[in-house]
C-alpha positions as CSV (number, residue, x, y, z in Angstrom):
1,M,74.1,-88.2,-85.8
2,E,74.2,-85.9,-82.8
3,S,74.6,-88.9,-80.5
4,L,77.5,-90.2,-82.6
5,I,79.2,-86.8,-82.6
6,L,78.9,-86.5,-78.9
7,S,80.3,-90.0,-78.4
8,I,83.3,-89.3,-80.6
9,N,83.9,-86.1,-78.7
10,A,83.7,-87.9,-75.4
11,L,86.2,-90.5,-76.6
12,L,88.7,-88.0,-77.9
13,W,88.7,-85.6,-75.0
14,G,87.7,-88.0,-72.3
15,K,91.0,-89.9,-72.2
16,V,92.8,-90.4,-75.5
17,L,93.8,-86.9,-76.5
18,W,94.8,-85.2,-73.3
19,I,96.9,-88.3,-72.4
20,L,98.7,-88.1,-75.8
21,I,99.3,-84.3,-75.4
22,I,100.6,-84.7,-71.8
23,A,102.8,-87.6,-73.0
24,V,104.5,-85.5,-75.7
25,G,104.9,-82.6,-73.2
26,A,106.6,-84.9,-70.7
27,F,108.8,-86.4,-73.4
28,L,109.9,-83.0,-74.7
29,T,110.5,-81.6,-71.2
30,F,112.9,-84.5,-70.4
31,R,114.6,-84.4,-73.8
32,L,115.2,-80.7,-73.4
33,G,116.6,-81.1,-69.9
34,F,113.8,-79.0,-68.4
35,L,115.1,-76.1,-70.4
36,P,111.7,-74.4,-70.9
37,L,111.3,-74.2,-67.1
38,L,114.9,-73.0,-66.5
39,K,114.8,-70.3,-69.2
40,I,111.8,-68.3,-68.1
41,G,114.0,-65.3,-67.4
42,Y,115.8,-65.6,-70.7
43,A,112.4,-65.8,-72.5
44,F,111.2,-62.6,-70.9
45,R,114.4,-60.8,-71.8
46,Q,113.9,-61.9,-75.4
47,L,110.3,-60.7,-75.3
48,W,111.2,-57.2,-74.0
49,R,114.2,-56.9,-76.3
50,T,112.0,-57.4,-79.3
51,R,109.1,-55.3,-78.0
52,K,110.4,-52.2,-79.8
53,T,111.4,-54.0,-83.0
54,Q,110.1,-52.4,-86.1
55,E,109.5,-54.8,-89.0
56,I,109.0,-54.3,-92.7
57,A,108.1,-57.7,-94.2
58,G,106.6,-59.2,-91.1
59,I,105.9,-58.6,-87.4
60,S,108.1,-58.6,-84.4
61,P,108.4,-61.6,-82.0
62,F,106.4,-59.6,-79.5
63,G,103.7,-59.0,-82.1
64,T,103.4,-62.7,-82.9
65,L,103.1,-63.5,-79.2
66,M,100.2,-61.0,-78.9
67,V,98.6,-62.7,-82.0
68,A,99.0,-66.1,-80.4
69,L,97.8,-64.9,-77.0
70,S,94.8,-63.2,-78.7
71,A,93.7,-66.6,-80.0
72,T,94.7,-68.5,-76.8
73,V,93.3,-66.3,-74.1
74,G,89.5,-66.6,-74.5
75,T,86.5,-68.1,-72.9
76,G,88.6,-71.0,-71.5
77,N,90.3,-68.6,-69.1
78,I,87.0,-67.7,-67.5
79,A,84.3,-70.2,-68.3
80,G,86.7,-73.1,-68.8
81,V,88.4,-72.8,-65.4
82,A,85.0,-72.5,-63.7
83,T,83.8,-75.6,-65.5
84,A,86.9,-77.6,-64.5
85,I,86.6,-76.7,-60.8
86,G,82.8,-77.1,-60.9
87,L,83.1,-80.7,-62.2
88,G,86.5,-81.8,-60.8
89,G,86.8,-79.8,-57.6
90,P,89.6,-77.4,-56.5
91,G,92.1,-80.2,-57.4
92,A,91.4,-79.6,-61.1
93,L,93.4,-76.3,-60.8
94,F,96.5,-78.2,-59.7
95,W,96.3,-80.4,-62.8
96,M,95.8,-77.3,-65.0
97,W,99.2,-76.1,-63.6
98,F,100.7,-79.5,-64.4
99,S,99.5,-79.4,-68.0
100,A,100.9,-75.9,-68.4
101,L,104.4,-76.8,-67.1
102,L,104.7,-79.6,-69.5
103,G,102.9,-77.6,-72.2
104,M,105.6,-75.0,-72.2
105,A,108.0,-77.6,-73.7
106,T,105.4,-78.4,-76.3
107,K,104.8,-74.8,-77.3
108,Y,108.5,-74.2,-77.4
109,S,109.1,-77.1,-79.7
110,E,106.2,-76.3,-81.9
111,S,107.5,-72.8,-82.5
112,V,111.2,-73.9,-83.0
113,C,110.0,-76.2,-85.8
114,A,107.6,-73.6,-87.2
115,V,110.4,-71.0,-87.7
116,H,113.0,-73.6,-88.8
117,F,110.8,-75.1,-91.6
118,R,108.7,-72.0,-92.6
119,E,108.5,-70.7,-96.2
120,K,107.9,-67.4,-97.9
121,N,104.8,-66.9,-99.9
122,L,104.5,-65.0,-103.2
123,H,104.3,-61.7,-101.3
124,G,107.6,-62.4,-99.5
125,K,105.9,-63.0,-96.1
126,Y,106.7,-65.9,-93.8
127,V,104.2,-68.7,-93.5
128,G,104.5,-71.8,-91.4
129,G,103.0,-74.1,-88.8
130,P,102.5,-77.9,-88.4
131,M,101.6,-78.4,-92.1
132,Y,104.9,-76.9,-93.2
133,Y,107.1,-78.6,-90.6
134,I,105.4,-81.9,-91.4
135,K,106.0,-81.4,-95.2
136,N,109.5,-80.0,-94.9
137,G,110.7,-81.8,-91.9
138,M,109.3,-85.3,-92.3
139,G,109.4,-85.6,-96.1
140,K,107.0,-85.9,-99.0
141,K,105.8,-89.3,-97.9
142,W,104.1,-87.6,-94.9
143,L,102.5,-84.8,-97.0
144,W,99.1,-86.5,-96.4
145,L,99.5,-85.8,-92.7
146,A,100.2,-82.2,-93.4
147,V,97.1,-82.0,-95.6
148,L,95.0,-83.5,-92.8
149,F,96.2,-81.0,-90.3
150,A,95.4,-78.1,-92.7
151,V,91.9,-79.5,-93.4
152,F,91.1,-79.8,-89.7
153,G,92.6,-76.5,-88.9
154,S,90.8,-74.5,-91.6
155,L,87.4,-76.0,-90.4
156,A,88.0,-76.1,-86.6
157,G,88.4,-72.3,-86.4
158,F,84.8,-71.7,-87.4
159,G,83.7,-73.6,-84.2
160,I,86.1,-72.9,-81.3
161,G,87.6,-69.7,-82.9
162,N,84.5,-68.0,-84.3
163,T,80.9,-69.0,-83.6
164,V,81.4,-70.2,-80.1
165,Q,83.3,-67.0,-79.2
166,A,80.8,-64.7,-80.8
167,N,78.0,-66.4,-78.9
168,S,79.9,-66.0,-75.7
169,V,80.4,-62.3,-76.2
170,A,76.7,-61.7,-77.1
171,A,75.5,-63.7,-74.1
172,S,77.8,-62.0,-71.5
173,V,77.0,-58.5,-72.9
174,E,73.3,-59.2,-72.8
175,R,73.4,-60.6,-69.3
176,A,75.6,-57.8,-67.8
177,F,74.5,-54.7,-69.8
178,G,71.1,-55.7,-71.4
179,V,72.3,-55.2,-75.0
180,E,70.3,-57.2,-77.5
181,R,72.2,-59.8,-79.4
182,N,71.3,-58.4,-82.8
183,W,73.2,-55.2,-82.0
184,T,76.2,-57.2,-80.7
185,A,76.2,-59.2,-83.9
186,L,76.2,-56.1,-86.1
187,V,79.0,-54.3,-84.2
188,M,81.2,-57.4,-84.0
189,T,80.7,-58.2,-87.7
190,I,81.7,-54.7,-88.8
191,V,84.7,-54.3,-86.5
192,I,86.1,-57.8,-87.3
193,G,85.6,-57.2,-91.0
194,I,87.6,-53.9,-90.8
195,V,90.4,-55.5,-88.8
196,L,90.7,-58.4,-91.1
197,I,91.1,-56.1,-94.1
198,G,94.6,-55.3,-92.7
199,G,95.6,-59.0,-92.7
200,L,98.2,-60.1,-90.2
201,R,99.4,-56.6,-89.6
202,G,95.9,-55.5,-88.7
203,I,95.4,-58.5,-86.4
204,A,98.8,-57.8,-84.8
205,R,98.0,-54.1,-84.2
206,A,94.6,-55.0,-82.6
207,A,96.1,-57.8,-80.5
208,T,99.1,-55.7,-79.4
209,A,96.6,-53.0,-78.2
210,L,93.9,-55.2,-76.7
211,V,95.7,-58.2,-75.2
212,P,97.9,-56.4,-72.7
213,F,95.0,-54.0,-71.8
214,M,92.4,-56.7,-71.2
215,S,94.8,-59.0,-69.4
216,V,95.9,-56.2,-67.0
217,V,92.3,-55.2,-66.2
218,Y,91.3,-58.7,-65.5
219,V,94.4,-59.5,-63.5
220,I,94.0,-56.4,-61.3
221,A,90.4,-57.1,-60.7
222,G,91.3,-60.7,-59.8
223,F,94.1,-59.6,-57.5
224,I,91.6,-57.4,-55.6
225,V,89.3,-60.4,-55.1
226,I,92.2,-62.5,-53.9
227,A,93.5,-59.7,-51.7
228,A,90.1,-59.4,-50.0
229,N,90.5,-63.0,-48.9
230,V,94.3,-63.0,-48.4
231,S,94.0,-64.8,-45.0
232,E,92.4,-67.8,-46.7
233,I,95.1,-68.3,-49.3
234,P,97.2,-70.9,-47.4
235,S,94.1,-73.0,-46.7
236,A,92.9,-72.6,-50.3
237,L,96.3,-73.7,-51.7
238,A,96.3,-76.7,-49.3
239,M,92.8,-77.6,-50.5
240,V,93.9,-77.4,-54.2
241,V,96.9,-79.7,-53.6
242,E,95.2,-82.1,-51.3
243,S,92.1,-82.6,-53.4
244,A,94.3,-83.1,-56.5
245,F,95.5,-86.4,-54.9
246,T,92.5,-87.4,-52.7
247,G,89.5,-86.1,-54.5
248,T,86.8,-83.7,-53.2
249,A,83.9,-84.7,-51.0
250,A,80.4,-83.5,-51.8
251,T,79.5,-80.2,-50.2
252,G,76.9,-77.6,-50.8
253,G,75.8,-77.7,-54.4
254,F,79.0,-79.7,-55.4
255,A,78.4,-83.3,-56.1
256,G,81.9,-84.5,-55.3
257,A,84.8,-85.5,-57.5
258,T,87.3,-88.4,-57.6
259,V,91.0,-87.9,-58.2
260,A,90.5,-89.3,-61.7
261,L,87.9,-86.7,-62.5
262,A,90.0,-83.9,-61.1
263,I,92.9,-85.0,-63.3
264,E,90.7,-85.4,-66.4
265,K,88.9,-82.0,-66.1
266,G,92.0,-80.1,-65.0
267,I,94.3,-81.3,-67.7
268,A,91.7,-81.3,-70.5
269,R,90.6,-77.7,-69.7
270,G,94.2,-76.7,-69.3
271,V,95.2,-78.0,-72.7
272,F,92.1,-76.4,-74.2
273,S,92.9,-73.1,-72.6
274,N,96.6,-72.8,-73.5
275,E,96.4,-74.9,-76.8
276,A,99.8,-76.4,-76.3
277,G,99.9,-79.4,-78.6
278,L,97.0,-78.4,-80.9
279,G,99.4,-76.8,-83.4
280,S,97.6,-73.5,-83.6
281,A,100.1,-71.0,-82.0
282,P,103.1,-71.9,-84.2
283,I,101.2,-70.7,-87.2
284,A,101.5,-67.2,-85.8
285,H,105.0,-67.5,-84.5
286,A,106.3,-68.6,-87.9
287,A,105.5,-65.1,-89.2
288,A,108.0,-63.4,-86.9
289,E,110.9,-61.5,-88.3
290,S,113.3,-63.5,-86.2
291,N,116.3,-65.4,-87.5
292,S,116.5,-67.7,-84.4
293,P,114.0,-70.6,-84.0
294,V,115.2,-71.0,-80.4
295,E,114.6,-67.4,-79.4
296,Q,111.2,-67.4,-81.0
297,G,110.5,-70.7,-79.2
298,C,111.3,-69.1,-75.9
299,V,109.0,-66.2,-76.6
300,A,106.3,-68.7,-77.7
301,M,106.4,-70.7,-74.5
302,L,105.5,-67.6,-72.5
303,G,102.0,-67.8,-74.0
304,T,101.3,-71.0,-72.0
305,F,102.9,-69.4,-68.9
306,I,100.8,-66.3,-69.1
307,D,97.6,-68.0,-70.2
308,T,97.4,-70.8,-67.6
309,L,99.9,-70.1,-64.8
310,I,98.8,-66.4,-64.4
311,I,95.3,-65.7,-65.9
312,C,93.7,-69.1,-65.2
313,T,95.2,-69.2,-61.7
314,I,93.7,-65.8,-60.9
315,T,90.3,-67.1,-62.0
316,G,90.7,-70.3,-60.1
317,F,91.7,-68.7,-56.8
318,S,89.0,-66.1,-57.1
319,I,86.4,-68.9,-57.4
320,I,87.9,-71.0,-54.6
321,L,88.6,-68.2,-52.1
322,T,85.1,-66.7,-52.4
323,G,83.5,-70.2,-51.9
324,V,81.3,-70.1,-55.0
325,W,82.8,-73.3,-56.4
326,D,80.5,-75.5,-54.3
327,G,77.3,-73.5,-55.1
328,D,74.8,-73.7,-57.9
329,F,76.7,-71.4,-60.3
330,Q,78.1,-72.9,-63.5
331,G,80.6,-71.7,-66.2
332,T,80.9,-67.9,-66.7
333,A,78.2,-67.3,-64.0
334,M,80.5,-68.9,-61.4
335,S,83.4,-66.5,-62.3
336,Q,81.0,-63.5,-62.3
337,A,79.7,-64.6,-58.8
338,A,83.2,-64.8,-57.5
339,F,84.1,-61.3,-58.7
340,S,80.8,-59.8,-57.6
341,A,81.3,-61.1,-54.1
342,V,84.1,-58.5,-53.7
343,L,83.7,-55.9,-56.4
344,P,80.6,-53.7,-56.9
345,F,80.6,-54.2,-60.7
346,G,82.3,-57.7,-60.7
347,D,79.9,-59.2,-63.1
348,Q,80.3,-56.4,-65.6
349,I,84.1,-56.6,-65.3
350,V,84.0,-60.3,-66.1
351,A,81.6,-59.7,-69.0
352,L,83.8,-57.0,-70.5
353,S,86.9,-59.2,-70.0
354,L,85.2,-62.2,-71.6
355,S,84.0,-60.0,-74.5
356,L,87.5,-58.7,-75.2
357,F,89.1,-62.2,-74.8
358,A,86.6,-63.8,-77.1
359,F,86.8,-60.9,-79.7
360,T,90.6,-61.2,-80.0
361,T,90.2,-65.0,-80.2
362,I,88.1,-64.6,-83.3
363,L,90.8,-62.4,-84.8
364,G,93.7,-64.8,-83.9
365,W,91.9,-67.9,-85.1
366,S,91.0,-66.2,-88.4
367,Y,94.7,-66.0,-89.2
368,Y,95.2,-69.7,-88.3
369,G,92.4,-70.8,-90.5
370,E,93.3,-68.8,-93.5
371,R,96.9,-70.1,-93.3
372,C,95.6,-73.6,-93.3
373,A,93.3,-72.8,-96.2
374,E,96.2,-71.2,-98.1
375,F,98.3,-74.3,-97.7
376,L,95.6,-76.4,-99.3
377,L,94.3,-74.1,-102.1
378,G,96.8,-71.3,-102.5
379,E,96.7,-67.5,-101.7
380,K,93.7,-66.9,-103.9
381,I,91.5,-68.5,-101.2
382,V,92.5,-66.1,-98.4
383,F,90.1,-63.3,-99.5
384,W,87.1,-65.7,-99.7
385,Y,88.0,-67.4,-96.5
386,R,87.9,-64.0,-94.7
387,C,84.5,-63.2,-96.2
388,V,83.1,-66.5,-95.0
389,W,84.8,-66.0,-91.6
390,V,83.1,-62.6,-91.1
391,A,79.7,-63.9,-92.3
392,A,80.0,-66.7,-89.6
393,V,80.1,-64.2,-86.8
394,P,76.4,-63.1,-86.7
395,I,75.4,-66.8,-87.3
396,G,77.4,-67.7,-84.2
397,V,75.7,-65.0,-82.1
398,L,72.2,-66.3,-82.9
399,M,72.5,-70.1,-83.1
400,S,72.4,-72.9,-80.6
401,L,76.0,-74.0,-80.0
402,E,75.9,-77.3,-78.1
403,L,76.4,-79.4,-81.3
404,V,78.8,-76.8,-82.8
405,W,80.9,-77.1,-79.6
406,S,81.2,-80.8,-80.0
407,I,82.1,-80.6,-83.7
408,A,84.7,-78.0,-82.9
409,D,86.1,-80.1,-80.1
410,I,86.5,-83.0,-82.4
411,L,88.2,-81.0,-85.1
412,N,90.6,-79.5,-82.6
413,G,91.4,-82.9,-81.4
414,L,92.0,-84.1,-84.9
415,M,94.3,-81.1,-85.4
416,A,96.4,-82.2,-82.5
417,I,97.1,-85.8,-83.6
418,P,99.2,-84.9,-86.7
419,N,101.0,-82.2,-84.7
420,V,101.9,-84.5,-81.9
421,I,103.2,-87.2,-84.3
422,A,105.4,-84.5,-85.9
423,L,106.7,-83.3,-82.6
424,F,107.8,-86.8,-81.6
425,A,109.5,-87.2,-85.0
426,L,111.3,-83.9,-85.0
427,S,112.2,-83.8,-81.3
428,G,115.8,-84.7,-82.0
429,L,116.2,-81.7,-84.3
430,V,114.6,-79.4,-81.6
431,V,117.2,-80.6,-79.1
432,K,120.0,-80.2,-81.6
433,L,119.0,-76.6,-82.5
434,T,118.6,-75.7,-78.8
435,R,122.0,-77.0,-77.8
436,E,123.7,-75.2,-80.7
437,H,122.0,-71.9,-79.9
438,F,122.9,-71.8,-76.2
439,K,126.4,-73.1,-76.8
440,A,126.9,-70.2,-79.2
441,D,125.5,-67.8,-76.7
442,T,127.9,-69.1,-74.0
443,N,130.9,-68.9,-76.4
444,T,129.9,-65.3,-77.3
445,A,129.6,-64.3,-73.6
446,V,133.0,-65.9,-72.9
447,S,134.6,-64.0,-75.8
448,R,133.2,-60.7,-74.6
449,E,134.6,-61.3,-71.1
450,S,138.0,-62.2,-72.4
451,N,138.1,-59.0,-74.5
């Protein structure tokens, strides 16, 4: 059974899935006229405009971005980047950037659909995501596809969004600070339980406080590492671009990598890090108290920009500039070695960042999972889902996770397939809503100038 699961995982993420996700990203980018890349400034203006929004029934667009980032920014930004470079060479970083640039159009389109087709539950709160835009946008004959997404989503979170993250926190804290795993399990279980009592508002408050803080700390530390090797940046950048198209020769402890391996590892880990195409982030963005699907879509695509083009890039350049990528380090240890090469407490900084990243990922994915479960079984299931979710945290800390990783990977991949089908089917509507929105904005601006 384990061999079968590993084979299915290798088939899904080896070629099939990341090619499908990149294809839909390219398709949407061209159909939207490269709008997600051209509207970065507009997106940041919308984000800061809504930063001070006070909501009654829901949360602000800024809050939903923090929830989405809390689930997206995780171990993939530290361990995932290191794994991609360790297996695919420096060129893998280039293909991570490539996946992010196309993924912005995917994340934008997901969130436009999520807000446009969302519903209100019995408590008057917005709920949405791929299961809702499949049901409401593609018609009842496709309801089975929405059900499949919800089933995969409600289960996948226990792997990639819970047990794996809890284990990563315990391992990094134990390695850097010597804290026993049992204590880490106890503290995490209590804190996560308390936060989840507050529902989405509780998650949003925690995410709004922690995500900016942890990102700033990690970014500053990464910039110090990069600044210490500033003279090597041009050669490092040249290495990234050159090896992306020529492969990387064996050197030191690095076994060498072909162009195909650099593409595969870079794109696969990029998709896994920013989650564009998986259909998870639009579940959070659907809850925003925003009347504009396009404005919320613009805010949503910043998640991919921040996750991969900023945080993953800092990790990648720190690893390449310090030269640890061709040594014997792997995964998180490679990132810790890179930071420790410049900073006195580099390994502790990485451990703390990884712990906060993973902790908020557990919170964000709990919301995704319970919304999927609610779609299947109604609101009565939410309380029990949260109870099982909290109980899974200490299990994740103490268990062996190789098989759980593979199962989680498969479920994540199976989530993406219904979502990608829906994005292809609803792409015309996304283009129509986008054109109408920016045409109205242009007309409003012209009217103000004439007055």
